[in-house]
C-alpha positions in Angstrom: -1.7 32.2 -0.3 -3.8 29.0 -0.8 -6.9 28.0 -2.6 -9.1 25.0 -2.2 -10.3 22.6 -4.8 -13.6 21.2 -3.7 -13.6 18.3 -6.1 -12.6 14.8 -5.0 -9.1 13.9 -6.2 -8.5 10.5 -7.8 -6.4 8.1 -5.7 -5.0 4.6 -6.1 -3.1 4.2 -2.9 -4.4 1.0 -1.1 -4.9 2.5 2.4 -6.7 5.7 1.1 -10.4 5.9 1.8 -11.3 6.4 -1.8 -10.3 2.8 -2.5 -11.9 1.3 0.6 -15.3 1.7 2.1 -15.4 3.8 5.2 -17.3 2.2 8.1 -18.8 5.6 9.1 -20.1 8.8 7.7 -17.6 11.3 6.6 -17.3 14.3 8.9 -15.3 17.5 8.6 -12.5 17.5 11.2 -10.7 20.7 10.4 -8.0 19.0 8.3 -6.7 20.6 5.1 -8.8 19.3 2.2 -7.3 19.5 -1.4 -5.6 22.7 -0.5 -3.2 24.3 -3.0 -0.5 26.3 -1.3 1.2 29.1 -3.3 4.3 31.2 -2.5 3.9 34.3 -0.4 2.4 37.2 -2.3 1.3 35.1 -5.3 -2.2 35.9 -6.6 -2.2 34.3 -10.0 -3.7 31.0 -11.2 -2.7 27.6 -9.7 0.2 26.1 -11.6 2.1 22.9 -11.7 4.5 22.9 -8.7 2.0 24.6 -6.4 1.7 21.7 -4.0 -1.7 20.4 -3.0 -2.1 19.1 0.6 -4.9 16.9 1.8 -5.6 15.1 5.1 -9.4 14.7 4.9 -9.3 10.9 4.9 -9.2 8.1 7.4 -6.5 8.6 10.0 -5.5 11.9 8.3 -4.2 14.8 10.3 -2.9 18.2 9.1 -4.5 21.4 10.2 -2.7 24.0 8.0 0.1 24.3 5.4 1.9 27.6 4.7 4.5 28.2 2.0 7.3 30.4 3.6 9.8 30.4 0.8 10.3 29.0 -2.7 10.4 25.4 -1.5 9.9 25.5 2.3 6.5 24.8 4.0 5.4 25.2 7.6 2.9 22.5 8.6 0.6 22.5 11.6 -0.7 19.3 13.3 -4.4 19.3 14.1 -5.0 18.8 17.9 -7.0 15.7 19.0 -10.8 16.2 18.5 -12.3 17.8 21.7 -8.8 17.9 23.4 -6.3 20.6 22.3 -3.6 19.2 24.5 -2.2 16.6 22.1 -0.6 17.4 18.8 1.8 14.6 17.7 0.3 12.4 15.0 0.3 13.6 11.4 -0.7 11.9 8.1 -1.2 13.8 4.9 -0.8 13.6 1.1 1.1 15.9 -1.3 0.5 16.2 -5.1 0.5 18.6 -8.1 4.3 18.6 -8.0 6.7 18.9 -10.9 9.0 16.0 -11.7 12.1 16.3 -9.5 10.7 19.0 -7.3 12.4 19.5 -3.9 10.6 20.5 -0.8 11.3 21.0 2.9 8.4 20.4 5.4 8.6 21.8 8.9 6.2 20.3 11.5 6.1 23.3 13.8 3.6 22.8 16.6 4.3 19.4 18.3 2.9 19.3 21.8 5.7 17.0 23.1 9.2 18.3 23.4 10.9 15.0 24.0 10.8 13.0 20.8 12.4 10.0 19.1 13.2 12.5 16.2 16.2 13.5 18.4 17.5 9.9 18.2 17.3 9.6 14.4 13.7 8.8 13.7 12.3 10.0 10.5 8.7 10.1 9.0 7.5 7.3 6.7 6.5 7.8 3.1 4.8 6.0 0.2 3.5 7.1 -3.2 1.0 6.0 -5.8 3.4 3.7 -7.7 5.3 2.7 -4.5 2.5 1.8 -2.1 4.7 0.2 0.5 5.5 2.4 3.5 9.2 3.0 4.1 11.0 5.3 6.5 12.9 8.3 5.1 16.6 8.5 5.6 17.5 9.8 9.0 20.0 12.1 7.2 17.2 14.1 5.8 15.2 14.7 9.1 16.2 17.2 11.8 14.7 18.0 15.2 15.6 21.3 16.8 14.3 24.3 18.8 13.4 27.2 16.6 13.1 30.9 17.6 11.3 31.5 14.4 8.4 29.4 15.9 8.3 30.8 19.4 11.1 28.5 20.5 9.0 25.5 19.8 10.6 22.3 18.8 10.4 21.8 15.0 11.0 18.7 12.9 12.2 19.4 9.4 12.5 16.8 6.7 13.6 17.2 3.1 12.1 15.3 0.3 12.5 14.8 -3.5 9.1 14.6 -5.3 10.6 12.7 -8.2 7.6 11.9 -10.3 4.9 14.0 -11.8 1.2 13.0 -11.5 2.1 11.1 -8.3 0.6 11.4 -4.9 2.9 11.2 -2.0 1.8 10.3 1.6 3.7 11.2 4.7 3.0 10.0 8.3 4.4 10.1 11.8 4.7 6.3 11.8 3.3 3.4 9.8 -0.5 3.9 9.7 -2.8 1.1 10.7 -6.4 2.1 10.1 -9.7 0.8 11.3 -10.6 -0.2 7.7 -7.4 -2.2 7.5 -8.2 -4.1 10.7 -11.7 -4.8 9.4 -10.3 -6.2 6.1 -7.8 -8.3 8.1 -10.5 -9.8 10.3 -12.9 -10.3 7.4 -10.1 -12.3 5.6 -9.5 -14.5 8.6 -13.2 -15.0 9.3 -13.8 -16.1 5.7 -11.4 -19.0 6.2 -13.8 -20.5 8.8 -11.2 -21.7 11.3 -12.9 -23.8 13.9 -10.7 -22.3 16.6 -11.3 -18.6 15.6 -14.4 -16.6 16.6 -15.1 -13.0 16.0 -17.9 -11.0 17.8 -18.9 -7.3 18.1 -19.1 -6.5 21.8 -20.0 -2.8 21.4 -20.5 0.1 19.0 -18.5 3.4 19.2 -20.0 6.8 19.4 -19.8 6.9 15.5 -21.2 3.3 15.3 -18.0 1.5 14.5 -17.5 -2.0 15.6 -15.6 -3.0 18.7 -14.3 -6.5 17.8 -13.3 -9.1 20.2 -11.8 -12.3 18.8 -11.4 -15.7 20.6 -8.7 -18.1 19.6 -8.8 -21.5 21.2 -9.8 -25.1 20.6 -13.6 -25.5 20.7 -13.3 -28.1 23.5 -11.9 -25.4 25.9 -15.2 -23.5 25.8 -17.3 -26.4 27.3 -18.9 -25.5 30.7 -17.2 -28.3 32.7 -13.7 -27.5 31.6 -11.2 -25.4 33.5 -10.4 -22.4 31.3 -7.1 -20.5 31.4 -7.6 -17.1 29.9 -5.2 -14.7 28.4 -6.8 -11.3 27.6 -5.0 -8.9 25.3 -6.0 -5.3 24.2 -4.3 -2.9 21.8 -4.6 0.6 20.3 -6.2 2.4 23.1 -4.1 5.4 21.9 -4.8 6.1 18.2 -1.4 7.5 17.3 0.5 4.4 18.7 0.0 2.4 15.5 2.9 0.0 16.2 0.6 -1.7 18.8 -1.8 -2.8 16.0 1.1 -4.4 14.0 2.3 -6.2 17.2 -1.3 -7.4 17.8 -1.6 -8.6 14.3 1.6 -10.6 14.7 0.1 -12.2 17.8 -3.0 -13.2 15.9 -1.1 -14.5 12.9 0.9 -16.8 15.1 -2.0 -18.1 17.2 -4.0 -19.1 14.1 -1.0 -20.6 12.3 -0.2 -24.3 11.8 2.9 -24.0 14.0 3.1 -26.8 16.6 3.6 -24.2 19.3 0.4 -22.4 18.2 -1.5 -25.7 18.3 -0.4 -26.4 21.8 -1.4 -22.9 22.9 -4.8 -23.2 21.4 -5.3 -26.6 23.1 -4.4 -25.3 26.5 -5.3 -21.6 26.6 -8.2 -19.3 25.6 -7.0 -16.1 24.0 -9.4 -13.2 24.0 -8.1 -10.2 22.0 -9.6 -6.7 21.5 -7.3 -5.5 18.7 -8.5 -1.8 18.6 -10.0 -0.3 21.8 -10.4 3.2 20.2 -11.7 2.9 16.7 -13.2 6.4 16.6 -9.9 8.0 17.7 -8.0 6.0 15.1 -10.3 6.9 12.2 -10.4 10.7 12.9 -6.6 10.9 13.2 -6.2 11.6 16.9 -3.0 11.0 18.7 -4.2 10.0 22.2 -7.8 10.6 22.8 -11.2 9.2 21.9 -13.8 11.2 19.9 -15.1 12.6 23.2 -11.6 13.9 24.0 -10.8 11.4 26.8 -7.6 9.5 27.3 -9.3 6.1 27.6 -6.2 4.6 29.4 -7.0 6.9 32.4 -10.6 5.8 32.8 -10.5 2.1 33.5 -11.8 2.8 37.1 -14.8 4.8 35.9 -15.9 4.2 32.3 -19.4 5.1 31.3 -21.3 3.3 28.6 -22.4 6.5 26.9 -19.0 8.3 26.9 -16.6 5.4 26.9 -18.6 2.5 25.3 -15.6 0.5 24.1 -13.8 0.6 27.4 -16.9 0.0 29.4 -17.8 -3.1 27.4 -14.3 -4.5 27.5 -14.0 -4.0 31.3 -17.4 -5.6 31.9 -16.5 -8.7 29.9 -13.1 -9.1 31.5 -14.6 -8.7 35.0 -17.4 -11.3 34.2 -14.7 -13.8 33.2 -12.8 -13.1 36.4 -16.0 -13.7 38.4 -16.8 -17.0 36.6 -15.5 -20.0 38.6 -14.8 -21.9 35.4 -12.4 -19.2 34.1 -9.0 -18.4 35.5 -7.8 -15.1 34.1 -4.0 -15.6 34.1 -2.8 -12.7 31.9 -3.9 -9.2 30.9 -1.6 -7.4 28.5 -2.3 -3.9 27.0 -0.1 -3.1 23.9 1.1 0.4 23.3 3.5 2.3 21.1 6.2 4.5 22.8 7.2 7.9 21.3 10.2 8.7 23.4 12.1 5.5 24.0 13.6 2.8 21.8 13.2 -1.0 22.1 10.2 -3.0 23.4 9.8 -3.3 27.1 7.1 -4.0 29.7 5.6 -2.2 32.7 4.3 -4.3 35.7 2.9 -3.6 39.1 4.3 -3.6 42.6 2.7 -5.8 45.2 3.2 -6.3 48.9 3.3 -10.1 48.3 6.9 -10.8 47.4 6.0 -14.1 45.7 3.4 -12.4 43.4 5.9 -9.6 42.7 8.7 -12.0 41.7 6.3 -14.2 39.7 5.5 -11.3 37.3 9.1 -10.9 36.4 9.3 -14.3 34.8 7.4 -13.6 31.6 9.4 -10.5 30.6 12.7 -12.4 31.2 11.5 -15.2 28.9 10.4 -12.7 26.3 13.8 -11.0 26.4 15.4 -14.4 25.4 13.0 -14.8 22.5 13.0 -11.3 21.0 16.3 -9.4 20.4 14.4 -6.1 20.4 13.0 -6.6 23.9 14.9 -4.8 26.6 14.7 -6.2 30.1 16.8 -3.2 31.3 13.9 -0.8 30.4 11.3 -3.1 31.8 10.1 -1.7 35.2 7.5 -2.3 37.9 5.9 0.7 39.5 3.0 2.1 41.5 2.8 5.6 40.0 -0.3 7.5 41.1 -0.5 9.2 37.7 -1.1 5.7 36.1 -3.8 4.7 38.5 -6.5 4.8 35.8 -4.6 2.6 33.4 -5.6 -1.0 32.5 -2.5 -2.4 34.0 -2.8 -0.6 37.4 -6.6 -1.0 37.8 -6.9 -4.6 36.7 -3.8 -5.5 38.7 -5.6 -4.6 41.9 -9.1 -5.8 40.8 -8.6 -9.2 39.3 -7.7 -12.4 41.1 -4.3 -12.5 42.9 -3.0 -14.9 40.3 -3.6 -12.6 37.3 -0.5 -11.0 35.8 -1.2 -7.5 34.3 1.3 -5.8 32.0 1.7 -3.0 29.6 3.8 -4.0 26.5 5.4 -1.0 25.0 7.1 -0.9 21.6 9.1 2.0 20.2 7.7 3.9 17.3 11.2 4.1 15.9 13.5 1.2 16.5 15.5 -1.0 18.9 19.1 -0.8 20.1 21.1 -3.9 19.4 24.5 -2.3 20.1 26.1 0.4 22.1 25.2 3.2 19.6 23.3 1.3 16.9 19.6 1.7 16.5 17.8 -0.6 14.0 14.6 1.1 12.7 11.4 -1.0 13.0 9.5 -2.0 9.9 5.9 -3.2 9.7 7.2 -6.8 9.5 9.5 -6.2 12.5 6.6 -5.1 14.6 4.7 -8.2 13.7 7.7 -10.3 14.4 7.7 -9.0 17.9 4.1 -10.0 18.2 4.9 -13.6 17.1 7.8 -13.8 19.6 5.5 -12.5 22.3 2.9 -15.2 21.6 5.7 -17.9 21.5 6.8 -16.9 25.0 3.6 -18.3 26.4 4.9 -21.7 25.5 8.0 -21.2 27.5 6.0 -19.8 30.4 3.6 -22.8 30.6 6.3 -25.4 30.0 6.7 -25.9 33.7 3.0 -26.9 34.0 3.5 -29.9 31.7 1.4 -28.4 28.9 4.0 -28.7 26.2 5.4 -32.2 26.4 3.9 -32.9 23.0 5.4 -29.8 21.6 8.9 -30.8 22.8 8.6 -34.1 20.9 7.4 -32.4 17.8 10.2 -29.8 17.9 12.7 -32.7 18.1 11.2 -34.4 15.1 11.2 -31.1 13.1 14.8 -30.4 14.0 15.9 -33.9 12.8 13.9 -33.3 9.5 15.5 -29.9 9.0 19.0 -31.3 9.4 18.3 -34.1 6.9 16.8 -31.6 4.4 19.8 -29.3 4.9 22.3 -32.0 4.0 20.3 -32.9 0.9 20.2 -29.2 -0.2 24.0 -28.9 0.3 24.5 -31.8 -2.0 22.2 -30.3 -4.7 23.9 -27.0 -4.3 27.3 -28.5 -5.0 26.0 -30.0 -8.2 24.5 -26.7 -9.3 27.7 -24.8 -8.7 29.6 -27.3 -10.8 27.1 -26.7 -13.7 27.3 -22.9 -13.3 31.1 -22.9 -13.5 30.8 -24.9 -16.8 28.3 -22.4 -18.2 30.4 -19.4 -17.2 33.5 -20.8 -18.9 31.6 -20.5 -22.2 31.8 -16.7 -22.0 28.3 -15.7 -21.1 28.6 -11.9 -20.6 25.3 -10.4 -21.7 23.6 -10.1 -18.3 20.7 -7.7 -17.8 21.0 -5.3 -14.9 17.9 -5.1 -12.7 17.0 -1.9 -11.0 14.9 -1.5 -7.9 13.2 1.7 -6.9 14.1 2.8 -3.4 13.5 5.9 -1.4 16.9 5.8 0.4 19.2 3.2 -1.2 21.3 3.5 -4.3 20.8 7.3 -4.4 23.2 10.1 -3.7 22.8 11.9 -0.4 20.8 15.0 -0.6 23.8 17.0 0.6 22.5 20.4 -0.3 19.4 20.0 1.9 21.3 18.1 4.5 23.9 20.8 5.0 21.2 23.4 5.0 19.2 21.7 7.7 22.3 21.3 9.8 23.0 25.0 9.4 19.5 25.8 10.6 19.9 23.5 13.6 23.3 24.7 14.6 23.3 28.3 13.6 23.5 28.8 17.4 20.1 29.9 18.5 21.6 29.1 21.9 18.4 27.5 22.9 18.5 24.7 25.5 17.8 21.3 24.1 19.4 21.7 20.7 21.6 18.8 19.9 24.2 20.8 18.0 25.3 24.2 19.3 28.8 24.8 17.9 28.5 28.0 15.8 29.5 31.1 17.8 28.1 33.5 15.3 24.7 35.1 15.9 22.0 35.2 13.3 19.0 37.4 13.8 15.7 36.1 12.5 15.2 35.8 8.8 17.4 37.6 6.2 15.4 39.3 3.5 12.3 37.3 4.5 14.1 34.1 3.7 15.4 31.6 6.3 19.1 30.7 6.2 18.1 27.2 5.0 16.3 28.8 2.1 19.3 31.0 1.2 21.7 28.0 1.5 19.5 26.0 -0.8 19.9 28.6 -3.6 23.3 27.2 -4.1 23.7 25.6 -7.5 24.3 22.2 -6.0 20.6 22.2 -4.9 19.5 22.4 -8.5 22.0 19.9 -9.9 20.2 17.5 -12.3 22.1 14.5 -11.0 21.3 15.1 -7.4 18.9 12.6 -5.9 17.4 12.0 -2.5 
């Protein structure tokens, strides 16, 4: 059914390991590697249109691909290394397609039944000539319980592989690799900011760096100065890539020339560990480290040989808390959430009412700065299951003034209306990070740390109003000139076209209706979103699924039909 090409394929996608140096030795993880998948019963030579699947690269995850009909493929997620419990993250490439070839991909072995795919989430995609990740249209992705797959939940999505000699990449959410982080930090370090310092505090099991960065004015690091410390960690769970984008947004703001950023650097010390689990990220795990451990359940008992990154981070944070010249005021661990929308926070419950009420201040301030942050979803708990998390352990271990939070951000989007969900983009994740950092200014305003900032904001506002009035005057003059030119009859405009995955293209109605048929053909299974059809279908008909039969309709092959 499939054959494997052992040769390395050429690749020009920016995030692909063939264009960037790996920071480790390549190892075989059980992913598909340049695997050509042929139709059932086919024994001839490989032809154009026999799709080639590959996931043997950084962050890649795909265990197996099977062709079950002319254009439909069952795909299996590889479990986390050394832990078969978790199967959620996927990231793979597809090539060797014909121009305009249609395909349906079914992810058939998710380990979690509750998923944002129920709420309209769709995978992200990019290609060789379109290297920017974008989310597929929600109309082409469906999540349902399938009796053809042991009643497991299946996520099916339809794609149009529109260009020949193109490599397409698909992922659960926007990937953020270890190599990308290293390149980002290298770029900042090369600028030699006097308020930015980068250090390697540990090496992982596969000898990757665990970076910790310090952002503050140099004067704050003197021994005789009282130090207010904000400690931030991210990406303890590899599949929660949004946390890395949020963390990058925080760093971008703190090193910027913004008056607010300058005030924060002058009054606070920020210690940030942007990727707590580099090995897990690189091998394409969803939740675990290379040793198969959920690091966010081992804050109370990390060992240097099995959890080197967690052990080093914990030791450093505890050392700061024990130092009389440091006052650890915040610890925030950033995560991505795979079942809820919006951004929100988790906090702790304390017997001291004053301390308990104090920790609600920061989330309330953040909700006023970020439209995607939900105070309604923010909660404070003392769940025994979460006892080993950073928030719970450090909340009981650090000084009583330290505020410990988990910042969660949805892998899908945020709800800004009753039934309207706005999908997150990479920029939207980073914007949340910038808004999060700005909130520290509001929090410390009562301490008199931002008097200078208030004066600067006033001056900037006056300047903007003045500049706006000048621009309005120039705009009026330009519009008068434009009307004069238009009256001369200029009619030979040139239309510009923009390639987009989802916009300005007809809906893929053939596939859409077929996927809806599959989802609602009344399997009568609990959890299906649509269960309206009273007719019973039994298994596959003539070895073809109903979706495959439906797609044989001539509309599916229409030349003018686009995704």
